[in-house]
C-alpha positions in Angstrom: 0.0 0.0 0.0 1.3 3.4 -1.0 2.4 5.5 2.0 3.2 8.8 0.2 1.4 10.6 -2.7 3.1 10.6 -6.1 3.6 14.2 -7.1 3.3 14.8 -10.8 4.9 18.2 -11.9 5.0 19.9 -15.2 8.2 21.8 -16.3 7.4 24.3 -19.0 8.6 27.6 -20.4 9.4 29.5 -23.6 12.2 28.7 -26.0 15.7 28.7 -24.4 14.4 28.8 -20.9 16.7 26.2 -19.4 14.4 23.2 -19.2 17.1 20.7 -20.3 19.5 21.9 -17.7 16.7 22.1 -15.1 15.9 18.5 -15.7 19.4 17.3 -15.0 19.7 19.6 -11.9 16.4 18.4 -10.4 17.1 14.8 -11.0 20.5 15.0 -9.2 19.3 17.1 -6.3 16.0 15.4 -5.6 17.7 12.0 -5.7 20.2 13.3 -3.1 17.2 14.2 -1.0 15.9 10.7 -1.1 13.3 11.0 -3.9 12.9 8.6 -6.8 12.7 10.9 -9.8 10.9 9.8 -13.0 10.9 12.0 -16.2 8.4 12.1 -19.1 10.2 13.5 -22.2 8.5 16.1 -24.4 6.3 14.4 -27.0 6.9 17.1 -29.6 10.7 16.7 -29.5 10.3 12.9 -29.8 8.2 13.4 -32.9 10.5 15.9 -34.5 13.5 13.6 -33.9 11.6 10.9 -35.7 11.7 12.8 -38.9 8.5 14.9 -38.8 9.1 18.3 -40.4 7.4 21.1 -38.5 7.2 23.3 -41.6 5.2 20.6 -43.4 2.8 20.3 -40.5 2.2 24.0 -40.1 1.5 24.5 -43.8 -1.8 22.6 -43.7 -4.4 23.6 -41.1 -6.2 20.2 -41.1 -2.8 18.4 -40.7 -1.8 20.7 -37.9 -5.0 20.1 -36.0 -4.6 16.3 -36.3 -0.9 16.6 -35.3 -1.7 18.5 -32.2 -4.4 16.0 -31.2 -1.9 13.1 -31.6 0.7 15.1 -29.8 -1.6 15.5 -26.8 -2.6 11.8 -26.8 1.1 10.8 -27.0 2.0 13.0 -24.1 -0.9 11.8 -22.1 -0.2 8.1 -22.8 3.5 8.5 -21.9 2.6 10.3 -18.6 0.1 7.6 -17.7 2.6 4.9 -18.3 5.2 6.5 -16.1 2.6 7.0 -13.3 1.7 3.3 -13.5 5.3 2.4 -13.3 5.7 4.7 -10.2 3.0 2.7 -8.5 5.3 -0.3 -8.5 7.3 1.4 -5.7 4.7 1.9 -2.9 7.4 2.7 -0.3 9.3 5.3 -2.3 8.9 9.0 -2.3 8.3 9.5 -6.0 8.3 12.7 -8.1 7.2 12.5 -11.7 8.3 15.5 -13.9 6.8 16.1 -17.3 8.9 18.0 -19.9 6.0 20.2 -20.9 2.5 19.3 -20.0 -0.8 18.9 -21.8 -1.7 22.6 -21.7 1.4 23.6 -23.6 -0.5 22.7 -26.8 -2.8 25.7 -26.3 0.2 28.0 -26.8 0.6 26.7 -30.3 -3.1 26.7 -31.3 -6.0 29.0 -31.6 -7.8 28.9 -28.2 -11.1 27.8 -29.6 -9.5 25.1 -31.6 -7.7 23.8 -28.6 -10.9 23.7 -26.5 -12.7 22.0 -29.3 -9.9 19.4 -29.6 -10.0 18.5 -25.9 -13.8 18.3 -26.1 -13.5 15.9 -29.1 -11.4 13.8 -26.8 -13.9 13.9 -24.0 -11.5 15.8 -21.8 -12.3 18.8 -19.5 -9.9 21.7 -18.9 -9.8 21.0 -15.1 -8.8 17.4 -15.9 -5.8 18.1 -18.0 -4.6 21.1 -16.0 -5.6 21.4 -12.4 -6.2 17.8 -11.4 -3.4 16.3 -13.5 -0.4 18.2 -12.2 0.3 19.0 -8.6 2.4 22.1 -9.6 3.6 23.8 -12.8 6.9 25.5 -13.2 7.2 28.1 -16.0 10.9 28.9 -16.7 10.9 32.3 -18.5 12.7 32.3 -21.8 16.2 33.8 -22.0 14.6 36.1 -24.6 13.0 37.9 -21.7 15.6 39.3 -19.4 18.7 37.3 -20.5 18.8 38.1 -24.2 22.6 37.6 -24.4 22.2 34.0 -23.4 19.6 33.2 -26.1 21.0 30.7 -28.5 20.0 28.4 -31.4 21.9 25.3 -30.3 18.6 23.3 -30.1 18.0 21.6 -33.5 14.2 22.3 -33.4 14.5 25.9 -32.2 13.6 28.3 -35.0 12.2 31.3 -33.1 13.9 34.7 -33.2 14.3 36.6 -29.8 11.1 38.5 -30.4 9.2 35.4 -31.4 10.6 33.5 -28.4 9.5 36.3 -26.1 5.9 36.2 -27.6 5.8 32.4 -27.4 6.9 32.5 -23.7 3.9 34.7 -22.9 1.5 32.3 -24.8 2.9 29.3 -22.9 2.6 31.0 -19.5 -0.9 32.1 -20.3 -1.9 28.6 -21.2 -1.3 27.6 -17.6 -2.9 30.6 -15.9 -5.6 29.3 -13.6 -3.6 26.4 -12.2 -3.6 26.9 -8.4 0.2 26.2 -8.2 1.7 28.0 -11.2 5.2 29.0 -10.3 7.0 31.5 -12.5 10.8 31.3 -12.5 12.2 34.5 -13.9 15.6 35.8 -15.2 15.2 39.1 -13.4 14.1 39.8 -9.8 13.8 43.0 -7.8 15.3 43.9 -4.5 13.9 47.1 -3.0 12.7 48.2 -6.5 16.1 47.6 -8.1 16.2 45.0 -10.9 18.7 42.2 -10.5 19.7 40.0 -13.4 20.0 36.4 -12.3 22.9 34.2 -13.2 21.6 31.0 -14.6 22.7 29.0 -11.5 20.6 31.4 -9.3 17.6 30.8 -11.5 18.1 27.0 -11.0 18.5 27.6 -7.3 15.1 29.4 -7.2 13.5 26.5 -9.2 15.0 23.9 -6.8 13.9 25.6 -3.7 10.4 26.0 -5.1 10.1 22.4 -6.2 11.5 21.2 -2.8 8.8 23.2 -1.0 6.1 21.7 -3.2 7.1 18.1 -2.8 7.6 18.3 0.9 11.4 18.7 1.3 12.6 20.8 4.3 12.7 24.2 2.6 11.7 27.7 3.8 8.1 28.6 4.6 5.9 29.9 1.9 5.4 33.7 2.1 2.3 35.4 0.7 1.5 39.1 0.5 -2.1 40.2 0.6 -3.6 43.6 -0.3 -7.0 45.2 0.2 -8.5 46.4 -3.1 -11.0 49.2 -3.6 -14.5 47.6 -3.0 -15.9 49.0 -6.3 -13.2 47.6 -8.5 -14.6 45.5 -11.3 -12.5 42.4 -11.9 -13.7 42.1 -15.5 -11.6 45.1 -16.3 -8.5 42.9 -15.8 -9.1 41.6 -19.4 -8.0 45.0 -20.6 -4.5 44.3 -19.3 -3.9 40.6 -18.8 -5.0 37.1 -19.7 -7.1 35.8 -16.8 -8.7 32.5 -15.6 -11.7 32.6 -13.3 -13.2 30.0 -11.0 -15.7 29.9 -8.2 -14.5 28.8 -4.7 -16.4 27.7 -1.7 -14.3 27.2 1.5 -15.3 25.4 4.7 -13.1 25.4 7.8 -12.9 22.2 9.8 -12.5 21.7 13.5 -8.8 21.9 14.7 -7.5 21.8 18.2 -4.2 23.4 17.4 -4.3 27.2 17.1 -1.5 27.1 14.5 -3.0 24.3 12.4 -5.7 25.3 9.9 -7.8 22.6 8.3 -9.8 23.5 5.2 -12.1 22.0 2.6 -12.3 23.8 -0.7 -14.6 23.2 -3.6 -13.2 24.7 -6.8 -15.5 25.0 -9.8 -14.7 26.2 -13.3 -16.6 26.4 -16.6 -15.1 25.8 -20.0 -16.0 27.7 -23.2 -18.7 25.1 -24.0 -20.7 25.8 -20.8 -19.9 22.6 -18.9 -18.7 22.9 -15.4 -16.1 20.8 -13.5 -15.8 20.8 -9.7 -13.0 19.4 -7.6 -12.6 19.1 -3.8 -9.3 19.9 -2.1 -8.3 19.2 1.5 -5.6 21.4 3.1 -3.7 21.5 6.3 -1.8 24.7 6.9 0.8 25.1 9.6 1.2 28.8 10.3 4.3 30.6 11.7 2.9 33.3 13.9 6.1 35.4 13.6 6.9 35.5 9.9 3.3 34.8 8.7 4.9 32.2 6.5 3.3 28.7 6.4 3.8 25.1 5.4 0.9 23.8 3.5 -0.1 20.2 2.7 -2.8 20.0 0.1 -4.4 17.1 -1.9 -7.3 16.6 -4.3 -9.9 14.3 -2.8 -12.9 12.5 -4.0 -16.4 13.9 -3.6 -17.2 11.0 -1.2 -14.2 12.0 1.0 -15.3 15.6 0.8 -18.8 14.8 2.0 -17.3 12.9 5.0 -15.2 15.9 5.9 -18.3 18.1 5.6 -19.4 16.5 8.9 -16.3 17.9 10.6 -17.1 21.5 9.7 -16.4 24.0 12.4 -19.7 25.1 13.8 -18.3 28.5 14.7 -17.2 29.3 11.1 -19.4 30.0 8.1 -18.7 29.2 4.5 -16.6 31.5 2.4 -17.8 32.1 -1.2 -15.6 33.9 -3.7 -14.7 34.2 -7.4 -11.0 34.0 -8.0 -9.3 35.7 -11.0 -5.8 34.4 -11.6 -3.3 36.2 -13.9 0.4 36.6 -14.5 2.0 40.0 -14.6 5.7 41.1 -14.6 6.9 37.5 -13.8 4.6 37.3 -10.8 1.5 35.2 -10.3 -1.5 37.0 -8.8 -4.9 35.9 -7.5 -7.7 38.5 -7.0 -10.5 37.2 -4.9 -13.9 38.9 -5.2 -16.0 37.7 -2.2 -19.6 37.0 -2.8 -20.4 37.5 0.9 -20.4 40.8 2.8 -22.5 42.5 0.2 -20.0 41.7 -2.5 -17.8 44.6 -1.4 -14.6 42.8 -0.4 -11.7 42.4 -2.8 -8.3 40.9 -1.8 -5.2 40.6 -4.1 -2.7 37.9 -3.2 0.8 37.2 -4.6 3.0 34.4 -3.5 6.8 35.0 -3.2 8.6 32.0 -4.7 12.0 33.7 -4.4 11.8 35.6 -1.2 15.5 35.8 -0.8 15.4 38.5 -3.5 12.0 40.2 -3.5 10.1 40.7 -0.3 8.0 43.6 -1.7 6.3 42.6 -5.0 5.4 45.1 -7.7 1.7 45.6 -7.7 0.0 46.2 -11.1 -1.0 49.9 -11.6 -4.4 48.9 -13.0 -5.5 47.5 -9.6 -6.5 50.1 -7.0 -4.9 48.8 -3.9 -5.8 50.4 -0.6 -3.1 48.9 1.7 -1.0 45.9 2.6 -3.0 43.5 4.9 -0.5 40.6 5.0 -0.1 40.9 8.8 -3.7 41.8 9.5 -5.2 38.5 10.7 -8.7 39.9 10.5 -8.5 39.4 6.7 -7.5 35.8 6.7 -10.1 33.6 5.1 -10.4 31.7 8.4 -11.1 34.9 10.3 -13.6 36.1 7.7 -15.4 32.8 8.0 -15.7 33.2 11.8 -16.1 37.0 12.3 -17.1 38.5 8.9 -15.6 41.6 7.3 -13.6 43.9 9.7 -15.4 47.1 10.7 
């Protein structure tokens, strides 16, 4: 019987982002930490290495659609095979890393064509993005912030620097909406000053972030929270960024430890065809009362398990209902929560710092009217809102 959860991760990014080097680095270091590491190679690279000419494929729309469909199926089949192999080692702590994930195809297709394709395959967006991968790591292309390092050494790389930069954005946007999208940049800020990262520092950020997600002994997660003007219309975000929206219902469960928070979350999202998919997530969060950082253990559970946990709901806490708008901006991943309770007047912006050794103060988008930083104000935690309502 398996004693630990198999964590499936997706490693993605634009052209010349460092994925090949990241793969070798992660394998060596995670194995040193006691993990069995399994990799799923990129299906597109395997196809091109077999003799398929990308120019011939792109030239014909019907051929390109069929190619992308077979590419997705090949990636999915290979990932599933590796996951079944991982099950043969029930005592091992196993991490499965996919070189690109199923959503990467959206970056190379028209959005509606991609959604139509997965519908033809009887797949839902939540199935191939949120449920499938525990976390996603987007390595920013060297074309964005490390232009001098951009090269054409890869036999299947044909993009110019400008094309690579544009492709990087498309790839990142394809994953916006995943609850654990981590953006690994080439540039960070320290007190407002831009710092170009050496490649080894970029890899160090990636390693620390992966270790944290798979349960290695790494630093606490640090999240900054900001109160937003109550009349701000989240739909205006579309004027500035690509967004993904979902509906969230949170219930807090009985806990006898004041620094342990137990939470049940239902996350519902509709696709462009009107169908809606809901998944249940159980979370245990251990909070550091000094730094406000936290260690979080989270897993997707079945609806049957969720109904059982419903019986453990804290009688002193109400449900929290909110619509979450996720977006990437300036190499940071933001989540804007518009609460449906409290007269619909509460808006909170969150950004998680994945490289806190460089940037403790994130840059807030100018198109969001922030009132003040509420990171240290416990009254605005979701748990406090569930128990006491909106602060007066």
